[in-house]
C-alpha positions in Angstrom: -43.3 47.0 32.2 -44.0 44.8 29.1 -43.7 41.0 29.6 -41.3 39.3 27.7 -42.1 37.9 24.2 -39.0 35.4 24.2 -35.4 35.0 24.2 -33.1 37.6 23.8 -31.3 38.0 20.2 -28.1 37.3 22.0 -29.7 34.0 23.2 -31.1 33.1 20.0 -27.6 33.6 18.3 -25.8 31.4 20.9 -28.5 28.5 20.4 -27.9 29.0 16.5 -24.1 28.7 17.0 -24.4 25.5 19.3 -26.7 23.7 16.5 -24.3 25.0 13.9 -21.6 23.6 15.7 -23.2 20.4 16.7 -24.2 19.7 12.8 -20.8 20.2 11.8 -19.0 18.0 14.4 -21.7 15.0 13.8 -20.4 15.4 9.9 -16.8 15.6 10.6 -16.9 12.9 13.3 -17.9 10.4 10.4 -15.4 11.8 7.8 -11.6 12.0 9.4 -12.2 15.5 10.4 -13.1 16.7 7.2 -16.2 18.3 5.6 -17.6 19.9 2.6 -19.4 23.2 1.8 -22.3 21.6 0.1 -22.8 18.8 2.9 -22.9 21.9 5.5 -25.3 23.8 3.4 -27.2 20.4 2.7 -27.5 20.1 6.6 -28.8 23.2 7.3 -25.7 25.3 8.1 -26.1 28.8 6.2 -23.4 29.8 4.0 -22.9 33.2 6.4 -22.1 30.6 9.4 -19.7 29.0 7.4 -18.0 32.1 6.1 -17.8 33.2 9.8 -16.3 30.2 10.9 -13.6 30.0 8.3 -12.8 33.8 9.2 -12.1 32.5 13.0 -10.2 29.5 12.3 -12.8 27.0 13.2 -12.9 26.0 9.9 -9.8 25.7 7.8 -10.1 25.5 4.2 -7.8 22.4 2.3 -9.5 22.4 -0.9 -12.1 24.1 -2.5 -15.1 23.9 -0.7 -13.5 21.3 1.7 -12.6 22.0 5.5 -10.9 20.7 8.5 -12.7 21.0 11.4 -10.3 22.4 14.4 -6.6 22.8 14.8 -5.6 19.1 14.8 -5.4 17.1 11.6 -6.5 13.2 12.3 -5.3 10.5 10.2 -6.6 10.1 6.8 -7.7 13.6 6.6 -5.7 14.4 3.6 -7.2 11.3 1.8 -10.8 12.5 3.2 -10.3 15.5 2.0 -9.1 14.6 -1.9 -12.1 12.1 -2.2 -14.8 15.0 -1.0 -12.9 17.7 -3.4 -13.3 15.5 -6.4 -17.0 14.1 -5.7 -18.4 11.2 -6.8 -17.4 8.8 -8.7 -13.8 9.5 -7.7 -11.8 7.1 -5.6 -8.2 7.2 -4.0 -6.1 5.1 -6.3 -2.2 4.2 -7.3 0.0 4.7 -4.7 -2.4 6.0 -2.0 -5.0 3.0 -2.3 -1.9 0.9 -2.3 -0.8 2.1 1.2 -4.0 1.7 2.6 -4.3 -1.8 1.4 -0.9 -2.0 2.9 0.6 -3.4 -0.4 3.3 -0.9 0.0 4.7 1.2 3.1 2.6 4.5 4.5 3.4 7.0 2.3 4.7 10.6 4.0 2.5 13.8 4.1 4.7 15.3 1.5 3.4 12.8 -1.5 0.4 14.0 -3.2 -3.1 11.8 -2.6 -3.7 10.0 -5.7 -7.3 10.1 -7.2 -8.9 8.2 -9.9 -11.6 10.7 -11.7 -13.5 11.5 -14.7 -11.8 13.7 -17.2 -14.4 16.2 -16.9 -13.2 17.1 -13.3 -11.8 20.2 -12.4 -8.6 19.6 -10.1 -8.7 20.4 -6.5 -5.4 21.9 -6.7 -2.1 21.2 -4.3 -1.6 17.9 -2.7 -3.8 15.9 -4.8 -2.8 14.1 -8.2 -5.5 13.4 -10.5 -5.3 10.0 -12.5 -8.1 10.8 -15.3 -10.3 8.1 -17.2 -13.5 8.2 -19.2 -15.3 5.9 -17.0 -14.8 4.4 -13.4 -16.6 1.1 -13.0 -18.8 0.8 -9.7 -17.5 -3.0 -9.4 -13.7 -1.4 -9.2 -14.4 1.0 -5.9 -15.2 0.1 -2.7 -15.2 1.9 0.9 -12.5 1.6 3.5 -12.6 4.1 6.8 -15.6 5.5 5.2 -13.7 6.7 2.0 -13.7 5.5 -1.3 -10.8 3.8 -3.0 -10.0 1.0 -5.9 -10.6 -2.3 -5.1 -6.9 -4.5 -4.8 -7.1 -6.0 -8.1 -7.9 -2.4 -9.8 -5.1 -1.0 -7.4 -2.4 -3.1 -8.4 -3.2 -2.4 -12.5 -2.8 1.0 -11.4 0.1 0.7 -9.7 1.9 -1.5 -12.3 1.9 2.0 -14.8 3.7 4.0 -12.4 6.6 1.7 -10.4 9.0 -0.9 -11.5 8.7 -4.4 -11.6 10.7 -5.4 -8.2 8.3 -2.9 -6.3 5.2 -4.3 -8.2 6.1 -7.6 -7.2 6.6 -7.0 -3.5 3.2 -5.2 -3.6 1.7 -8.3 -5.5 3.0 -10.5 -3.0 1.8 -8.4 0.2 -1.5 -8.5 -1.5 -1.4 -12.3 -1.6 -0.1 -12.5 1.5 -2.9 -10.7 3.2 -5.5 -12.2 1.3 -7.2 -9.4 0.0 -6.9 -10.1 -3.7 -7.2 -13.5 -5.7 -5.3 -14.2 -8.9 -8.8 -14.9 -10.6 -9.8 -11.4 -10.1 -6.4 -9.7 -11.2 -6.7 -11.7 -14.5 -10.5 -10.5 -14.7 -9.1 -7.1 -14.2 -6.6 -7.3 -16.9 -9.0 -8.8 -19.4 -11.2 -6.0 -18.9 -8.4 -3.3 -19.2 -5.9 -5.4 -21.3 -4.5 -2.4 -23.2 -3.8 -0.1 -20.2 -0.7 1.0 -19.7 1.2 -1.5 -16.8 -1.2 -4.3 -17.8 1.9 -6.3 -19.5 4.0 -6.1 -16.6 1.4 -7.0 -14.2 0.4 -10.1 -16.2 4.1 -10.9 -16.6 4.6 -10.8 -12.8 1.5 -12.7 -12.3 2.0 -15.5 -14.5 5.8 -16.1 -13.8 6.2 -19.3 -12.6 6.1 -19.9 -8.5 4.4 -16.3 -8.4 5.7 -13.1 -6.7 8.5 -13.5 -4.2 8.1 -11.3 -1.1 11.6 -10.2 -0.1 12.3 -8.5 3.3 15.6 -6.8 2.2 18.0 -5.4 -0.4 20.0 -8.5 -0.2 17.1 -10.5 -0.7 16.0 -8.6 -3.7 19.5 -8.6 -5.3 19.8 -12.7 -5.0 16.3 -13.2 -6.6 17.4 -10.7 -9.3 20.6 -12.7 -9.7 18.6 -16.2 -9.7 16.6 -14.7 -12.6 19.2 -13.5 -14.7 21.0 -16.9 -14.7 17.8 -18.7 -15.5 17.4 -20.9 -12.6 14.3 -22.4 -11.1 12.6 -19.8 -9.1 12.6 -20.4 -5.2 9.4 -19.6 -3.2 10.4 -16.4 -0.7 9.9 -16.4 2.9 8.0 -19.3 3.7 8.1 -21.7 7.0 10.0 -25.0 6.7 9.8 -27.4 9.8 8.7 -24.6 11.9 11.4 -21.9 10.7 11.0 -19.3 8.4 13.3 -19.4 5.4 14.6 -16.7 3.1 14.5 -18.8 -0.3 13.8 -22.4 -1.0 13.3 -24.9 -3.8 11.1 -27.6 -2.1 11.8 -30.3 -5.2 15.5 -29.8 -4.5 15.3 -30.1 -0.6 17.7 -26.7 -1.0 17.3 -23.8 1.2 19.1 -20.4 0.7 19.6 -17.8 3.3 20.5 -14.6 3.3 23.1 -13.2 5.7 22.3 -9.1 6.0 23.3 -6.8 8.3 20.4 -6.5 10.3 19.5 -9.9 11.0 22.9 -11.9 11.0 25.3 -10.1 13.3 26.9 -10.9 16.1 27.3 -14.2 18.3 23.9 -14.5 19.4 22.7 -14.4 15.5 25.4 -16.9 14.6 24.2 -19.5 17.2 20.6 -19.0 16.2 21.6 -19.5 12.6 23.0 -22.4 13.4 20.4 -24.0 15.1 18.2 -23.5 12.4 20.5 -24.8 9.9 20.5 -28.1 12.2 16.7 -28.0 12.3 16.6 -27.8 8.4 19.5 -30.6 8.0 17.9 -33.1 10.3 14.6 -32.8 8.0 17.1 -33.5 5.0 17.3 -30.1 3.9 20.7 -28.7 2.2 21.3 -25.0 3.4 23.7 -22.9 1.4 24.2 -19.2 3.1 25.2 -15.9 1.1 26.2 -12.7 2.4 25.4 -9.2 1.5 29.2 -8.9 0.5 29.0 -11.8 -2.0 26.1 -10.5 -3.5 27.6 -7.3 -4.4 31.1 -8.1 -4.9 31.1 -11.6 -6.4 27.6 -12.2 -7.9 29.0 -14.8 -10.4 30.4 -16.6 -7.7 27.0 -16.9 -5.9 25.3 -17.5 -9.2 27.9 -20.9 -9.9 27.3 -21.7 -5.9 23.6 -21.9 -6.5 23.8 -23.7 -9.8 26.0 -26.5 -8.5 23.5 -27.0 -5.3 20.5 -27.1 -7.4 21.5 -29.4 -10.5 24.3 -31.4 -8.5 23.2 -32.6 -5.3 26.3 -34.7 -4.8 28.6 -31.6 -4.7 29.9 -30.8 -1.4 30.6 -27.1 -1.9 27.3 -26.0 0.2 28.9 -22.9 1.8 30.5 -20.0 0.0 34.0 -19.0 0.5 
């Protein structure tokens, strides 16, 4: 009997499979469960091994040459797949980047992933919306969760081209509240892209007296719009005064406006809480006016008159809408 010269072919295949799987899992672990064809080839995984795993469902094609590893879809796998499919120097942008920066609410899986890319890029296909540009400045791209995305100032500029003024104002306010962007950074971005679509809107909101207001409900948004239409002084929104958070305040007039919406001002407990808040503010020398959703929707002119009188005639006893 001849002595064995080495492991059997089946053992070699098993060892090769284990090495390939280890390589695939290692790369995917740092990329939200997603790998690219070229990454695998570069790491030594042969093309026929990749093809075999695709046939068996161990790799699932998301875009051309981009695969998800296994049946479970981890968080951010769609965003990671889009970045890999588009390649350097592409970056997540617009609404996708804004959601990652928490400037806007999270987007659903039905919303395409938005990517800033060069004009020459061939699109990866369904589920990705491309925004083609001639050049992507490296200073306008950073990393988050291992993915390239536009920096906050560039994200706001891009966002300005595709959403309305009210929503852009909220996004800007969220960014400022989270301290992820400065006005100087936005001003510099506007100077660099002064002719870009959306730049005038972002500039207008940025330079508005008092800065962007962060609203927490449609009622608050309607009230702010009403104040603007009446050309009244702009209040600060959702700030702390004497240990309580108020909806709107004109500090120089010692005037607070509270918006009684359905979600936060119903029931006896809410009524008592609001009166305690009013008492704290009154003791500190603030006047408080309260406006309801019904008044905003059915009698906005009366609300406007009420606010104007309170602002410009502090002696007026009419500080509560009827």
